[in-house]
N, C-alpha and C positions, 0 to 999 in steps of 0.2 A: 531095468536089471539092477542098477545101483549096486554094482559089486566092485569093491576096493581093489584097485590093481597096483601091487607092490606095495612096499612100507610095513609099518606095525600091524595093519589090519589086512595084509592081503588074502584075498580069498572071501572075504565077508560082506555080507548084504547090509548096506545102510540106507534105509528109506526114509528116516526120520528128520533130514536135514532138508531146510529150504532154500539156503543159499547157494552160492556159487562155489563156496571152499569151506572147510572146516577141519580142525586139528583134532588128530586121532585121540589126545589127552581129555576132548569132551566126553568121549565115548568111554575111555579107558586111561585112568589117571598116568598111569607109567608109560604111556604111549608117546613119542615125540613126532610122529609122521605128519604131514600137511597133505590134504587131496583137494583136488580141483574135479569139478563136474566137467565132464565132457559129453556131448552128444554126437551119437553117430545116427546116421540115416541109411536105411536100407531097404530100396523100393519105397513104400509107403509106411514103412515101419522105423518107429525112433527108439532108440535105446540110449540110456545113460547110463554112466560108469563115474566112479571116483578115481581117479589118477593121483598117484604118488608124485608130489612137486620135486620131490628130490631125486626121481628118475628123469631118464631122457623120454622126451616125448616120442620118439620114433620106437623106443623100446616098448613101452606101456601101449602104442598102439599095436605092436606085433602081436601081444598078448591080448589084448581086445579083439582082434581079428579072429584069434583061436578060439575065444568063446561065440563069436558071430558065426564062425565056420561051422560049429556044431550045428546051429539052426538052419544055415543057407550053405549047402556042400558046393555051390560055385565060386564061393569064397577061399576054398582051401586050395 
C-alpha cells in the first residue's frame, strides 16, 4: 500500500522509496514531515505504510487499522 499516515503527505501513496525512512521534503520541497516505513502482516498478506515520525505510534496504528479494516472486516 505504501500510504503516508499523518504529516504533510497524509493519505498520499509513495512507492518510489527504498529505505526505511524519508523526509517529505524529498518529494515536495516545502514539506517538513519525516516518515518511517512500518510493515503490518495480516494472515499471509504483508502491507507497508509510511508513518509520520512526529505522531504517536499508537495514533498512527489506529489509522492503519482503519485502512486494513476496509480489506478485512474482522479487524473492525
